[in-house]
N, C-alpha and C positions, 0 to 999 in steps of 0.2 A: 635219256637225251633223245630229243626230238626237234627238228627244225621244220619249218614250212617249205612247200615246194618252190616257193618263190624267193626264198633266202639266198642268199649267196653262202652262207656257211653250211658246211657240210659237218655230217656228225664226227668226222674223220676230227676237222680242222676244231669244232667245240669242244673233243676230248683233248688235243692237243694245247689247245689254250686252258683249258681243265689245271692240265699237269702243268702248267708252265707259271701261272699265278695263284692256283687254288680254287677250289670251287667258290671259296666265300669272297672272292676276289671277280667274279665272274657274273654278268645278269644275261639271261636269253629268253624269257618269258615274257610274251606280250606285254603282260601290265606292268611289270617292271620296266621294259624299254620306252613306255609312252613317255615317260618322264624326260626322255631325254630327244624327243620328235624336235626339238627347235631349243634357241636360245632366248635371248633378250628380245630377238626380232622375230616377234610371233605369226607374222603373216606369210612365212614359210615353214613346213613342217616336211620332214622325212624322218621314218623311225629306222634309228640302226639295227641290224641283224643281232650284233650282240656288244655288249658292254661291258671293258675288260678294266680292272683298277689296279695296275701295277704298283709294286712299293719301293722298286728300286729301279734303276739303269740299267741292269743286267737283265731284269723282267721287260723292262721296254724292248732292247733289243731281240730279246727271244719272242713276243709277240709279232714285232716289224716283220722277222725272218719267217716267222708262221705264216704271215698274211702274203709273203712273197711266194714261197712254198705252195701254199693254196690258190693263189692267183686272186685275192680278195683286196680290193682297196681299203683303206683306214682314215681316221680324222681323228687327231687329238683335240681334246675338251679339257677346260680348267672347271670354274665356277659357273658356266653356263650366262655370264653377265653380258656377253658380246652384244650387242644394238645393230649387227648388220650380217647375222647368219654365218658369221665365222666359222661357227662350230658346226652348222649343220651336216649330219651325215646323208648327203646328197647322194640317192639311190643304194642307200642301205651301206652294208658292211660292216667294219669292226670300229668301235671308236672306242678309245683309249684315253680312259679319263685318269687324270694326272692328281687329282683332290686327295687321294692317299699317300701322294708324296709332298710331304709337307712339314720335314726336318729344316729348322736355321743350323745348318751344318756349321758354321762359322762366324764369329763378329770379331771385327780388330779395329778398335777405336784408334788405336796409336797407328795405324797404315788406312784409317778409315774405308773399311770394306765387309760385306757381309758376303757371305755365299750360303746359296738358300736351295730348295728344292722348288720345281714347278706351282706345286699346289701350295705354297705358303700364301695366305693371304695376306695383302697387302700390309693390313692394319694390324698383323701380328708382328711382323718386324718395327713397327712404329712402336708397338706396347712392349717389344724386346728390347729396345734401344731408350727406353722411358729412364731418365736422371743419368745417362752417360754424357751428355752433353752436344749428341750427336741426333740425326735422324735421316730416313728415307725420303727424299723430296718429293717424287711423283706422288699425287695424293687424289686419283680419281673420285669422282662422286660416289662410285660404287665400293671405295675403299674397305668398308668392312664385310665386303663379299667377294671381291676381285680377287684372282690370283696374281700371282707375279708373273708366272708363266703366261697366264692370257695378257698382260700388261705388256709383256715382249713382243707376244705375237702383233698385237696390235698396235706398238708404240702409243700406249696408253697417254693420256695429258691428266689434267685438273687444275682446280681453281689456281694453285702455287706455281705452276709451272710458267706462267707470263714470265716469273722474275729468272726461275730456277732450272727451268728448261725441262721438257717431256721424256719420258722413260729412255730413251736412246742416250741421252746424255750423262744418264747415270748407271748404265751398264758397261761394265768392264771387260765382262768375258761370259760365254755360256758353252754348256755342255749339250750337244747335239747328235741326236742319232738320226743318220740320214737314213731314206727311204730303201735302203740296201740292206740297212742293220748295222753299218758301221757305223762309229762313234767319232766325232769330231771334239776338237776344243781350240775355242780360238779365244784370244784377248788372255787376261791374268788379273791377276791383284794389283798389279801397277796402271798407275793411270794410262801410260803410253806403251805401246805396243810397235815395233819396227813392221815394215811390211804392208800388204793391204787392209783395208780397216772390215775385215768379216764378220766381226761383232756388228758395229753398225748396220751391215748388210742385211744381217738377219734377224735385226730388231725391226718390226713390222712385215714380216714376212707371213703372217696370217696361218700359219701351218702348211704352207706351199714347200716349204725346203725342208720338214722332217719334225720330230718331236723333240722340243728344249728339255733338258733332264736335268740341269742346273744352272744358275746364273748367280755370277759374281756382280755383286752393283758397289757403286760407290756411296758412302755416307755424306751427310754433310753436317758442317758444324750447325747447333741451333743459333740463332740470332740473339744479341743481349735483350731485345726487347722489342714491342712493337706498337703501332697503332691501328685499330682497325674501326672505321667509321660507318655509318650507316647515311646515305645520301637519299633522301625523298625527294621526288619530283611529280608534278601533277600530269606528266606526260611521257612517253618512250623518247620523242623526239628531243626531249629536253635531256633526258637520262645519257643518250647515246651521243649527243654532243659534248658532253661534258666528259666524256670517254675520250675523245681525241681531244679537246682541252686538257686532260691531265698529262696525257702523253708527249704534248705538243710543249706543254712546260718544261720537259726534261726530267717529269718523274717516271719511275719505272715502278708500281707497285710491287707486292709479292704477290697480291693477287687482286683482281677488279672484277666484279660479278654483278650480272645485271638479272632482277626477275620483274616481270612484268602483271598487272594487275589481277590477273587470273591464277597465276603462280602464288602472287602474295597472299592471295586468300586461302588457295589449297595449304599452303605451309603455315599459315596463322592457326588454320584451325587444326591442324594436327600437331604443332609443335607450341603452340601459345607464346611465342618469344616476346611479342609487343609489335608486330610488323604494322603500319598503321595500311588498314585493307582499303581505306579510300584514295591510297595513293597510287597513280599511274604506272609508277615503276619505280625501284629502290635499286641503287647499287650499294655492293658491299665492297667497300674499297681499305686495302690491307698494306702498310708499308713496315717493314721492319729493318733491323741493322742497329749500328750502334745509339744506344740512347739518346747521347749528346744532340743530336741533328733531327731527331724523329718528331718533336713538337712542332719545330720551324716546317717541317714538310708537311705534317697534318694541319697545320694553318693554311698551309698553299692550298692544298687541296680544298678544304673548306670556303675557301674564297673563289675557286674554280667552278667548286659546285651552287654556291650563291649567286655567281656571274651568269650561270646559264639556268638562274630559275629555281635552284633545290635550294633543299636545307639539310643540315648536318642535325638529325634529330637524336643519335647517340655516338659517342665516341668510347672506344674502350682502350687504355694503355694497360698493357701486359706486359708482364717479365716471364712468362710462361704461358704456353699453349694448354696449360691446365685449367686457368683460371674460369671461374663460373660462367662469367659473361662470353666470353672468348668462346667457350665449348658451346653454349648454347646457340649462338649465332652461325657457327660453322655445322653443328648437329643439323638446324634448320634447312641449311642450304645445301648439305650434302643428303639430306633426305628428301629434299623435292621431289625427285622421279617418283619413290614411295606414295609420297603424300597426293600424287594425281589418282592415285586409286582412289580416292574419296570423290573424286569427280565423273569416273566413267571408269567403264568394267573393262576396257581396252585402250592400248595407247601406242603410237608409235614415235619414238623418238628419232627425229631426223640429225644428221650432222656437217653442217658446211662452214665455208670459211667464206669471208669476204675481207676486204680492205678495211680497217678501222673506219673511214671516212666514209664508206659505206652502209655502215650501220642503220643509221637513219631509213635510207632507202628500202631496205631490205627486211626491215621490220614493218614497215609501211605496207611494202608488198606481200608480205605475209599475211597481215591484216587483211587484204584486198582476197589473200587467196579463202581466206576462210570464213569471208562473207560469200564469194563465188562458188563454192563447194558445200557451205552451208555445215560447216565442220568447226566445232572450239579448238583452237590453237594457244596454247600457253608456251611461254618463253621464259627460260632460265639458261645462261649461258655465260663463259668467258668472254666477256665483251672486251677484256684487254688486247686480246690477239683476234678478235673478227670471229672468235668460232661460236657459231650461234647453234642451238638447240631447242628447234621448235618440237613441241611437244602435240602432236594431233590424235585427238580424242574421238573414238569409236566403238561400236559394239561389233566384234568379229564374228558374230552370228548373224549380221544383217549383210548378205553380200553386196546391197548398193551401198553401204556405208565404207564397205572395204574399198570398192571401187573409188570413190569420191577420195578416199583417204590416198589410194596409190597415185591417183590423178596430181591432188595437190602435193604431195610427195615430190613428185616427180616435177613438176612447175618452180616449188621452191627453189630444188637442188639445179634444176636449169637456168634459174635467175643468178644463182650465187656464181655459177659459170660464166653468166653474161655480163656479171659485177668484176672480173677478173681473177675469183676466188677457185676454190675447190668444192668436191661433194664429200668431203671426209677430212676431219683435223685430228679425230682421235680415235675414230669407231672403226675403221677400216671401212674395205670394200663389200668382202665378206660375199655373198650372195646378191645382196640387196641392189648392190650399186655398179654392178659389171658393165651395166648397159650404158654407163657413164664414160666407161674408160675410152672409148673412141671418141668422143665428145671434150676428151683432156688432151690426147696424147694421138701422134699420128700413126698410119700403120707402121712405118719405121719403128718408131718408139716401142710398139706393142710387141713389134718381132722380138727386139731385143730383151724386152721383158722376158717373153716366153724363152728363148734363149737360154737368159740365166736361168728362170725356173727348171728349164730341161737339165742345166748343169746338175742340178742336187736331185731333180726328181724325174728321171728321163721317161718312167714310164706313167708318172701322172696318177702313181696309184694311192699317194698320201695327199689328200685334202682335194680330190679332183672337183673339177667344176667352181671354183673360187676363184677370186681377184680378178682373172684373165678372162675376158670374155669369150665363151666359148663360139657364139654365134657367128665369132670375126675369125673363125678358125684358129684360135689359139690353143685350144686344149686339143690335142690329138693322144689319144689312148692308145698304146700298140699292144696291151693284153687285150684277150678277149673275154675276160669276166668283168669288164667294166660295166656297168649297166646305165640306161640313161636315165637323166636326171627325174626325180620323182616330182 
């Protein structure tokens, strides 16, 4: 075994890690490590010095203790679908990849919970629950790939969280290996627990509190039936005004998604669902619940669509989410990000939030940014809760295009703040958005966050240089082994 002189990893630590997890659960050759140089946010890259694949909580504990003993930083990682650099190994060190901890440990439909390891892919739990009458509600667009541990780290959302809530609303408890190697249990299998809501605190921690090794999630009863409507519009303005109109009418859809014309063309080319490629925008609107009232609710939505200049070109009535038309429309929506690969070699997906009434403004602003910086920008997003996802297309081999994409991204996110919104709804802060934290929070707010982070992670050995801006003096590593950001 040999390591480079620049590496944080000594041959002694490498030998100890091998003894802890086994040679088959460890990577340290550069040609293997380069696969882990970034996650879904490709504009920042940093190669870890070693990647370990623990298969149990006990192995995670041993790896963390070894990192402490050898004074080396570490970062947890799931499937790498993070879109803000949340799993980037800033400055190298040990990456703890949790994808081999992939067991569904227990399912209880009677008490409506499941216990899973962090490497369980979100869709696997959905499939395991098929036919039980229950499901796990959070359904990120990366559902076929993202892990539940990663969903917990970023408090992921998804199309159906408009009605059902984001990840934190469905996590009852976690097992967390703290940065000192001790193991915490929070929450439990019951829906309510006495004392402080530490589980709610941990969901969304982006790996800065430790390594999640088990998750207890709540299960939701399947709806009796549903209606999924496809609203078609000549313009983005019409579609976004319709969103506010539906909510103002007192209707809370299970999902309310928007695609603009560029995204429609990409998705239709990829999946051939039958989306009208000449439309300015489409809305996918879904209501579910007790069957008796759904036709009336769907008709009310159709009238609102028509009142705003659109038309309902398809309406799918379903009893289960396995019906072909239902599966086809959502396969197209959830595959939208992948479909963009047909249009561009690289893309950067932003994640901002604005009040619903500001959607027409922010979409017009994004169009202006696209023209100003000569960058194609496609939009597909959770319109119902104002969570926008502009997708900026470029070629990362062209330095000028990268520069323009970064400028355009910054302008879009700053406008979200100016609208009274936020720079993230579900992707997290990671390394990408740390510079915006002082624009959202006062120095006193940030100091409180640092104090909280330090309670869990006093040496900042776990996931350093994430979430809280180091330039504002928020990250102070006491240990001498920490290297500067790459």
